[in-house]
C-alpha positions in Angstrom: -31.9 -71.5 118.2 -31.4 -75.1 119.1 -33.5 -76.2 116.2 -31.0 -74.7 113.8 -27.9 -76.2 115.3 -26.8 -79.1 113.1 -26.9 -82.6 114.5 -24.0 -84.6 115.7 -23.3 -87.5 113.4 -22.9 -90.8 115.4 -22.6 -94.4 114.4 -25.9 -95.9 113.6 -25.0 -99.3 115.2 -22.8 -98.5 118.2 -21.2 -101.4 120.0 -21.4 -101.3 123.8 -18.2 -101.2 126.0 -17.9 -102.0 129.6 -17.4 -99.0 131.9 -15.4 -101.2 134.3 -13.1 -102.2 131.5 -12.6 -98.5 130.6 -11.7 -97.7 134.2 -9.3 -100.7 134.3 -7.5 -100.0 131.1 -7.0 -96.3 131.8 -6.2 -96.9 135.5 -8.9 -94.5 136.7 -10.5 -93.9 140.1 -14.3 -94.0 140.4 -17.1 -93.6 142.8 -20.3 -95.8 142.9 -20.9 -99.2 141.4 -19.7 -100.0 137.8 -21.3 -103.5 137.8 -23.1 -104.2 134.5 -22.8 -100.7 133.1 -22.1 -100.5 129.4 -21.5 -97.3 127.4 -22.3 -96.8 123.7 -21.4 -93.1 123.3 -19.8 -90.0 124.8 -21.1 -86.5 125.0 -20.3 -83.1 126.6 -23.8 -81.8 126.0 -27.1 -82.7 127.6 -28.7 -81.5 124.4 -27.0 -84.3 122.5 -27.6 -87.2 124.9 -28.4 -90.7 123.8 -29.4 -93.5 126.1 -26.2 -95.4 127.1 -24.0 -92.3 127.0 -21.0 -91.4 129.2 -21.7 -87.8 130.1 -18.5 -85.7 130.5 -18.7 -82.8 132.9 -16.1 -80.1 131.9 -15.4 -77.0 133.9 -16.5 -73.9 131.9 -16.0 -70.2 132.1 -19.1 -69.7 134.2 -20.5 -73.1 135.2 -19.2 -76.6 135.6 -20.8 -79.2 133.3 -21.2 -81.6 136.3 -24.0 -79.3 137.4 -26.1 -80.9 134.7 -25.4 -84.5 135.8 -28.9 -85.2 137.1 -30.4 -83.8 133.9 -28.0 -86.0 131.9 -29.2 -89.1 133.9 -32.8 -88.3 133.1 -31.7 -88.1 129.4 -30.2 -91.6 129.5 -26.6 -91.1 130.6 -25.3 -94.1 132.5 -22.2 -92.6 134.0 -20.3 -89.3 134.5 -16.7 -88.6 133.7 -15.4 -85.5 135.5 -12.8 -84.0 137.8 -12.8 -84.0 141.6 -14.6 -80.7 141.7 -17.3 -82.0 139.3 -17.6 -85.2 141.3 -18.4 -83.2 144.5 -21.0 -81.1 142.5 -22.7 -84.2 141.1 -22.6 -86.4 144.2 -26.4 -86.5 144.4 -27.0 -87.2 140.7 -27.3 -90.9 141.1 -24.7 -91.6 138.4 -21.5 -93.5 139.0 -18.5 -91.1 138.6 -15.2 -91.8 136.8 -12.5 -89.4 138.0 -9.8 -87.7 135.9 -7.7 -84.6 136.5 -8.8 -82.9 133.3 -12.0 -84.3 131.6 -11.3 -82.2 128.5 -7.7 -83.6 128.2 -9.1 -87.1 128.7 -12.0 -86.7 126.2 -10.1 -87.7 123.0 -8.5 -90.9 124.3 -11.7 -92.0 126.1 -13.8 -91.3 123.0 -11.4 -93.2 120.8 -11.7 -96.1 123.1 -15.5 -96.0 123.3 -16.0 -95.6 119.5 -13.0 -97.9 118.6 -11.6 -95.4 116.2 -7.9 -96.3 116.4 -8.0 -99.8 114.8 -6.4 -101.2 111.7 -9.7 -100.6 109.7 -9.4 -96.8 110.3 -9.5 -94.6 107.1 -6.5 -92.5 105.9 -6.6 -89.3 107.9 -5.5 -86.0 106.4 -5.3 -82.8 108.4 -5.0 -79.2 107.1 -4.2 -76.2 109.3 -3.3 -72.6 108.7 -5.1 -69.2 108.7 -6.4 -69.2 105.1 -6.9 -72.1 102.7 -7.8 -74.8 105.2 -11.4 -75.3 103.9 -10.4 -75.0 100.2 -7.6 -77.5 100.5 -9.8 -79.9 102.4 -12.5 -79.8 99.8 -10.0 -80.1 96.9 -8.3 -83.0 98.7 -11.7 -84.7 99.1 -12.5 -84.0 95.4 -9.3 -85.6 94.1 -9.8 -88.6 96.4 -13.2 -89.1 94.9 -11.7 -88.9 91.4 -9.3 -91.6 92.4 -12.4 -93.8 93.2 -12.4 -93.7 97.1 -15.4 -93.3 99.4 -14.5 -90.1 101.3 -15.3 -88.2 104.4 -14.8 -84.5 105.2 -14.9 -82.4 108.4 -14.6 -78.7 107.6 -15.8 -75.2 108.7 -18.6 -75.5 106.2 -19.8 -79.1 106.2 -19.3 -82.7 107.3 -19.4 -85.3 104.6 -19.8 -89.1 104.9 -19.9 -90.4 101.4 -22.9 -88.7 99.9 -24.3 -87.6 103.2 -23.8 -83.9 104.0 -24.7 -81.9 107.1 -23.7 -78.3 108.0 -20.9 -77.9 110.6 -21.1 -76.5 114.1 -17.5 -75.7 114.6 -14.5 -75.7 112.3 -13.2 -78.8 114.2 -15.8 -80.6 116.3 -15.3 -81.5 119.9 -13.2 -84.7 120.4 -16.3 -86.8 121.3 -18.1 -85.6 118.2 -15.0 -86.2 116.0 -14.6 -89.8 117.1 -18.3 -90.4 116.7 -18.1 -89.0 113.2 -15.2 -91.3 112.4 -17.1 -94.3 113.7 -20.0 -93.4 111.5 -17.6 -93.1 108.6 -16.3 -96.5 109.3 -19.8 -97.9 109.1 -20.1 -96.3 105.6 -16.8 -97.8 104.5 -15.1 -94.4 104.1 -11.5 -94.9 103.2 -10.0 -91.4 103.4 -11.0 -88.4 105.5 -10.0 -84.7 105.1 -10.1 -82.8 108.4 -9.8 -79.0 108.8 -7.9 -78.4 112.0 -8.0 -75.0 113.6 -5.6 -73.6 116.1 -8.4 -73.7 118.7 -8.9 -77.4 118.0 -5.3 -78.1 119.0 -5.5 -75.8 122.0 -8.8 -77.2 123.2 -8.0 -80.9 122.7 -10.5 -81.4 119.9 -8.2 -83.7 117.8 -6.9 -85.7 120.8 -6.9 -89.4 120.2 -6.1 -89.0 116.5 -2.9 -89.5 114.6 -3.1 -88.1 111.1 -1.4 -89.9 108.2 -0.5 -86.6 106.6 -0.8 -83.1 108.0 -0.4 -79.9 106.0 0.3 -76.2 106.8 -1.1 -73.6 104.4 0.0 -70.2 105.8 -0.3 -67.9 108.8 -1.6 -64.3 108.9 -3.4 -61.9 111.2 -6.5 -63.6 112.8 -7.9 -65.0 116.0 -6.2 -62.6 118.3 -9.3 -62.7 120.4 -8.3 -66.2 121.4 -4.5 -65.7 121.4 -2.4 -63.0 123.0 -0.4 -62.3 119.9 0.7 -63.7 116.6 3.4 -65.7 118.3 1.0 -67.5 120.6 -1.4 -68.1 117.7 1.5 -69.6 115.6 2.7 -71.8 118.5 -0.9 -73.2 118.8 -0.5 -74.7 115.3 2.9 -76.5 116.0 1.7 -79.6 118.0 0.1 -80.9 114.8 3.5 -81.5 113.4 4.7 -83.7 116.2 4.8 -87.6 116.2 1.9 -87.9 118.5 -0.4 -86.0 116.1 0.8 -86.9 112.6 3.1 -89.3 110.7 4.1 -87.0 107.8 3.7 -83.4 106.8 3.5 -81.1 103.8 4.5 -77.5 104.6 3.8 -74.5 102.3 6.5 -71.9 102.3 4.2 -69.2 100.8 4.2 -67.3 104.2 7.3 -66.7 106.4 5.8 -68.9 109.1 6.2 -72.0 106.8 9.9 -72.2 107.3 9.5 -71.9 111.0 7.1 -74.9 111.0 9.8 -76.8 109.1 12.3 -75.9 111.7 10.2 -77.1 114.6 8.4 -80.2 113.1 9.6 -83.6 114.3 8.0 -85.7 111.5 9.2 -86.5 108.0 8.1 -83.6 105.8 8.2 -82.1 102.3 7.8 -78.4 101.3 5.9 -76.7 98.6 5.7 -73.1 97.2 4.2 -70.9 94.5 6.8 -68.2 95.1 9.6 -68.2 92.5 12.3 -66.9 94.8 11.8 -69.5 97.5 13.5 -72.9 97.6 11.2 -75.9 98.1 10.9 -79.6 97.3 7.7 -79.0 95.2 7.0 -75.9 93.0 3.7 -74.6 91.7 3.7 -72.5 88.5 0.6 -70.8 87.2 0.1 -71.5 83.5 -3.2 -70.0 82.7 -5.9 -68.0 84.5 -9.5 -68.0 83.3 -12.8 -66.8 84.8 -13.8 -70.5 85.2 -10.5 -72.1 86.2 -6.8 -71.7 87.0 -4.3 -74.0 85.3 -1.0 -74.9 87.0 2.1 -77.1 86.8 3.3 -79.0 89.9 6.9 -80.0 89.7 8.6 -82.1 92.4 11.6 -84.3 93.2 13.1 -86.6 90.5 11.7 -84.5 87.7 8.1 -85.5 88.5 5.5 -83.1 87.1 1.7 -82.8 86.8 -0.3 -80.2 84.8 -4.0 -79.7 85.7 -6.6 -77.1 86.5 -8.7 -76.2 89.5 -12.2 -74.8 88.9 -11.6 -71.6 90.9 -10.0 -68.2 90.3 -6.7 -67.1 91.9 -3.2 -68.3 92.3 -3.9 -69.1 95.9 -6.5 -71.7 94.9 -4.0 -73.3 92.6 -1.6 -73.4 95.5 -4.2 -75.0 97.7 -4.9 -77.7 95.0 -1.2 -78.4 94.6 -0.8 -78.8 98.4 -3.7 -81.3 98.4 -2.0 -83.3 95.6 1.3 -83.4 97.4 -0.5 -84.6 100.6 -1.8 -87.5 98.5 1.7 -88.3 97.2 3.0 -88.3 100.8 0.2 -90.7 101.7 1.4 -93.2 99.1 -0.6 -92.3 96.0 1.4 -92.2 92.7 1.6 -88.8 91.1 1.1 -90.4 87.7 -2.1 -92.1 88.9 -3.4 -88.8 90.3 -2.5 -87.0 87.0 -4.3 -89.6 84.9 -7.5 -89.4 87.0 -7.5 -85.6 86.7 -6.8 -85.7 83.0 -9.7 -88.1 82.5 -12.0 -85.5 84.1 -10.5 -82.4 82.6 -9.0 -81.2 85.9 -9.9 -81.3 89.5 -13.6 -81.7 90.2 -14.7 -80.0 93.4 -17.4 -77.6 94.6 -16.4 -75.3 97.4 -19.4 -73.6 99.0 -18.9 -69.9 99.7 -15.3 -69.8 98.5 -15.2 -67.1 95.8 -18.5 -68.6 94.7 -20.1 -66.9 91.7 -23.8 -66.5 92.4 -24.6 -64.3 89.3 -25.7 -65.4 85.9 -24.2 -65.1 82.4 -25.2 -61.5 81.9 -24.9 -58.4 84.0 -22.4 -57.8 86.9 -20.5 -60.7 88.5 -21.3 -61.3 92.1 -19.0 -63.5 94.3 -19.7 -64.6 97.8 -16.7 -65.6 99.9 -16.1 -66.8 103.4 -12.8 -65.0 103.8 -12.7 -62.8 106.9 -9.1 -61.8 107.4 -6.9 -59.1 105.8 -4.8 -61.6 103.9 -7.8 -63.4 102.5 -9.2 -60.0 101.3 -6.0 -59.3 99.5 -5.9 -62.6 97.5 -9.6 -62.8 96.7 -9.9 -59.1 95.6 -6.8 -59.6 93.3 -8.4 -62.7 91.8 -11.7 -60.9 91.2 -10.0 -57.9 89.8 -8.1 -60.0 87.3 -11.4 -61.0 85.5 -13.3 -57.7 85.9 -13.0 -55.3 83.0 -15.1 -52.7 84.9 -15.1 -51.6 88.5 -14.9 -53.8 91.6 -17.2 -53.2 94.6 -16.2 -54.7 97.9 -19.0 -55.5 100.4 -18.2 -56.7 103.9 -18.8 -56.5 107.6 -16.8 -57.6 110.7 -17.6 -60.2 113.3 -18.8 -58.9 116.7 -17.2 -60.3 119.9 -14.2 -61.5 117.9 -10.7 -60.3 117.1 -11.1 -56.5 117.0 -7.4 -55.9 116.2 -7.8 -57.0 112.5 -10.8 -54.7 111.8 -8.7 -51.7 110.7 -6.5 -53.8 108.5 -9.6 -55.5 106.9 -11.0 -52.0 106.1 -7.8 -50.7 104.7 -7.1 -53.7 102.5 -10.7 -53.7 101.3 -10.5 -50.1 100.2 -7.1 -50.6 98.6 -8.3 -53.4 96.4 -11.7 -52.0 95.4 -13.1 -49.1 93.5 -16.1 -48.8 95.7 -16.5 -50.0 99.3 -19.8 -50.9 100.9 -19.6 -51.6 104.7 -22.4 -53.4 106.4 -23.1 -55.8 109.3 -22.0 -59.5 109.6 -22.4 -61.4 112.9 -22.8 -58.6 115.5 -23.4 -61.1 118.3 -23.6 -58.9 121.5 -21.7 -55.9 120.1 -23.4 -52.8 118.8 -23.3 -53.2 115.0 -23.3 -49.4 114.4 -20.0 -49.2 116.4 -18.4 -52.0 114.4 -19.3 -50.3 111.1 -18.0 -46.9 112.4 -14.6 -48.5 113.2 -14.4 -50.0 109.7 -15.5 -46.8 107.9 -13.1 -44.6 109.9 -10.2 -46.9 109.2 -10.9 -47.0 105.5 -11.4 -43.2 105.2 -8.3 -42.4 107.2 -6.2 -44.6 104.8 -8.0 -43.5 101.6 -9.8 -40.2 102.1 -10.9 -40.0 98.5 -12.3 -43.5 98.2 -16.0 -44.0 97.6 -17.4 -45.6 100.7 -21.0 -46.4 101.5 -22.3 -47.5 104.9 -25.5 -49.5 104.6 -27.4 -51.7 107.2 -28.7 -54.3 107.3 -26.9 -56.6 104.8 -30.1 -57.3 102.9 -30.2 -53.6 102.0 -26.4 -53.4 101.5 -26.3 -56.0 98.8 -29.2 -54.3 97.0 -27.3 -51.0 97.2 -24.1 -52.6 95.9 -26.0 -54.0 92.9 -27.4 -50.6 92.2 -23.8 -49.3 91.8 -22.8 -51.8 89.1 -23.5 -52.8 85.6 -22.3 -55.2 82.9 -18.6 -55.9 83.3 -18.5 -54.9 86.9 -18.0 -57.2 89.9 -19.1 -57.4 93.6 -17.2 -59.3 96.1 -19.3 -60.0 99.2 -16.7 -61.2 101.8 -17.4 -62.9 105.1 -20.7 -64.8 105.1 -19.8 -67.4 102.4 -21.7 -70.6 102.9 -23.3 -69.7 106.3 -27.0 -69.9 106.5 -27.5 -67.7 109.5 -26.5 -64.5 111.3 -25.6 -64.4 115.0 -27.6 -61.5 116.5 -27.5 -61.4 120.3 -27.0 -65.1 120.6 -29.8 -66.0 118.2 -29.1 -67.8 114.9 -31.3 -65.8 112.5 -31.9 -67.6 109.2 -30.0 -65.9 106.5 -28.2 -66.7 103.2 -25.9 -64.2 101.5 -26.1 -66.3 98.4 -29.9 -66.2 98.3 -29.9 -62.5 99.1 -27.4 -61.7 96.3 -29.4 -63.7 93.8 -32.6 -61.9 94.9 -30.9 -58.5 94.6 -29.8 -59.3 91.0 -33.3 -60.5 90.0 -34.9 -57.4 91.5 -32.5 -55.2 89.5 -33.5 -57.0 86.3 -30.4 -59.1 85.8 -32.0 -62.5 86.3 -29.6 -65.5 86.8 
């Protein structure tokens, strides 16, 4: 499993900082001698240790990270940052100990200090949060920045980018130590603007501490992540700190979901609003002009009569809304709308590739097959509607649900999937430590209860399910495989089993004689 976990990107030429200076500047207590100790990195994991690291021992659900202090020392750590309980645990490790009340809460600011990520040479930082659209908006934002001639960085659910370098992501938003290391590496590569996807968990778990974003954006909020939050209200409130002065300088808020206005009401930074809904008042308005199987064209209209017409290489009004949100974020950061429009006109629209976001993996002939990362009821609604619009024949929906994750949305996912499709194929996704048969049964029962006459197939494993789905379709039909998107593994009892929905879908089409 460890061999398949993507690497943490760090600066290639780190500069050492004095541990004694860190203690002095932050006013921290310590145990042991700090004389001559210099640190060049920060980590929470013994699996990511580099010589010269400050190892951070964080209390976990079952064990305290300080228990691994001796192992960290053997791996090259030169000091330990932890709480008093951790200091007691690690007393015999041989490492000097720096004491804080909450090592996780201190991690962002300490990492920023070690990696020097708060200076005047820092790139423009853009943050995108919301239930759906975070990844798409981040990729579109990065794409437009490239069209404007900037060297860019990206941190998303799918990937991390540093200029032309790409690695697969571990978490939607990396731990604070990894984020600051990433930004330091970006500085070395002369990155001038960075798009960061910020999850609710990232805000709740201090992963973006030590950062102040130049522009933060809110896409929408809908049913998701209630395995981490008690209810929708708590989930919503987890997003709100991003729109306070200690987290961002300016904000762009979409009013396409009811929660948008509530963000506006609580935000304490200068902001502007945007919507695609005709009956909602906002500073910026998005109007869909043309929808094609290869693109969506839209007009963006804003204050003082400013307008821009362009197209995004994706299907669905929601993708046009994401693209428009990205453009307004750039305007708020100081880019001229006219300059953005000219750059896009020169290229015939926005240039961006979004892995696993309504990604068509089929060829010119035969059924259309789309692989998508969406895994919430609201995402299903929008993506199914987009696929339906360009499908003259029938639409087959293929999906499964995450194990050991929000169980409260499973029924809604199944009902929405049945409502938007002609045929429903239910399979497995990431079962983790749950019984996959039980997950499938829940989905099938919810769909059948809501739509007793609907054609529903239950097929496991997903390799067989996509081949079964392909057997049900022909020319002019479409399959939407929702959930796996860009991911290259399945989580089965804690093991990351190599797996690609995109590759499986292409293989299924070839085997059925459709080619690519």
